[in-house]
Structures are given as C-alpha cells and as structure tokens.
C-alpha positions in Angstrom: 0.0 0.0 0.0 1.3 3.4 -0.9 0.5 6.7 0.5 -0.6 7.9 -3.0 -3.2 5.1 -3.1 -4.6 6.1 0.3 -4.7 9.8 -0.7 -6.6 8.9 -3.8 -9.1 6.7 -1.8 -9.8 9.6 0.6 -10.3 12.3 -2.0 -12.4 10.0 -4.2 -14.6 9.2 -1.1 -15.2 12.8 -0.3 -15.8 13.7 -3.9 -18.6 11.1 -4.1 -20.0 11.6 -0.6 -19.9 15.3 -0.1 -19.6 16.3 -3.8 -16.6 18.5 -2.7 -12.9 18.4 -3.6 -10.7 17.4 -0.6 -7.1 18.0 0.1 -5.5 15.3 2.3 -3.5 17.0 5.0 -2.6 14.0 7.1 -2.3 10.2 7.0 -1.3 8.1 9.9 -1.3 4.4 10.6 -2.7 3.1 13.9 -2.7 -0.4 15.2 -5.5 -1.8 13.0 -6.4 1.1 10.7 -5.4 4.3 8.8 -6.6 7.6 10.1 -6.6 10.5 7.7 -7.6 14.2 7.8 -8.9 16.2 4.7 -9.4 19.8 4.3 -12.6 20.7 2.5 -14.1 24.1 1.8 -17.9 24.3 2.2 -20.5 27.2 1.9 -20.6 28.9 5.3 -23.4 27.3 7.3 -23.9 30.5 9.3 -24.4 32.8 6.3 -26.5 30.0 4.7 -28.8 29.8 7.7 -29.4 33.7 7.4 -30.6 33.1 3.8 -27.9 35.4 2.4 -26.3 34.8 -1.0 -22.7 34.5 -0.6 -19.3 33.1 -1.9 -17.9 32.8 1.6 -16.7 29.3 2.4 -15.6 27.8 5.6 -12.6 25.6 6.0 -13.5 22.3 7.5 -11.4 19.4 8.5 -12.8 16.0 8.3 -11.3 12.8 9.9 -11.6 9.5 8.0 -10.8 6.0 9.3 -9.9 3.3 6.9 -9.6 -0.5 7.7 -6.4 -2.3 6.6 -8.2 -3.4 3.5 -8.7 0.4 2.7 -12.4 0.2 3.2 -13.8 3.5 4.8 -15.0 2.6 8.3 -16.0 6.0 9.5 -15.7 9.7 8.8 -16.9 13.0 10.5 -16.0 16.7 10.7 -13.0 17.0 13.1 -14.6 19.5 15.5 -17.6 17.2 15.8 -15.4 14.2 16.2 -13.5 15.8 19.1 -16.8 16.8 20.9 -18.0 13.2 20.9 -14.8 12.0 22.6 
C-alpha cells in the first residue's frame, strides 16, 4: 500500500460523498487502521442559515478512518469528532 493510493481513496470518497474536492493533510497508521484528515471548503453554514447569498466558504477538517483493506470505516467533521470523545 502506498500513501498515494490512500490519498486517492480519501479524495475520491469525499468527492462522491460530499460532492466536494478534498485536500488530504494527514495520513497516519494506527494499530488496526489508517486515520486521515482532509481539508474541505464548504459554503458557510452560518451565512446560509441567514438566507444570504454568498461566496464565503468555511474551511472544515474531516477525519476519516480506513480499515487495513482500505475500506472506509467512519468519517466526520473534526470538531464534531472531538466533541464526541
């Protein structure tokens, strides 16, 4: 397994799931899985909730966990993942 393969799996997953381009900023191996982090720009949820038209985007960090066979096991926005732990 190469880092480039894992990077591609992560970016393809977010492209399909969130319909957004992702930039992988971290990949680390733990005991039984791989943990990655991806940077994704999304329309500002605050401004969107106000109903205002905007081009402002928030930078969100998503954490993704892959099993040894490179199957995505879980993912979530980093700040939300931290709050649950």
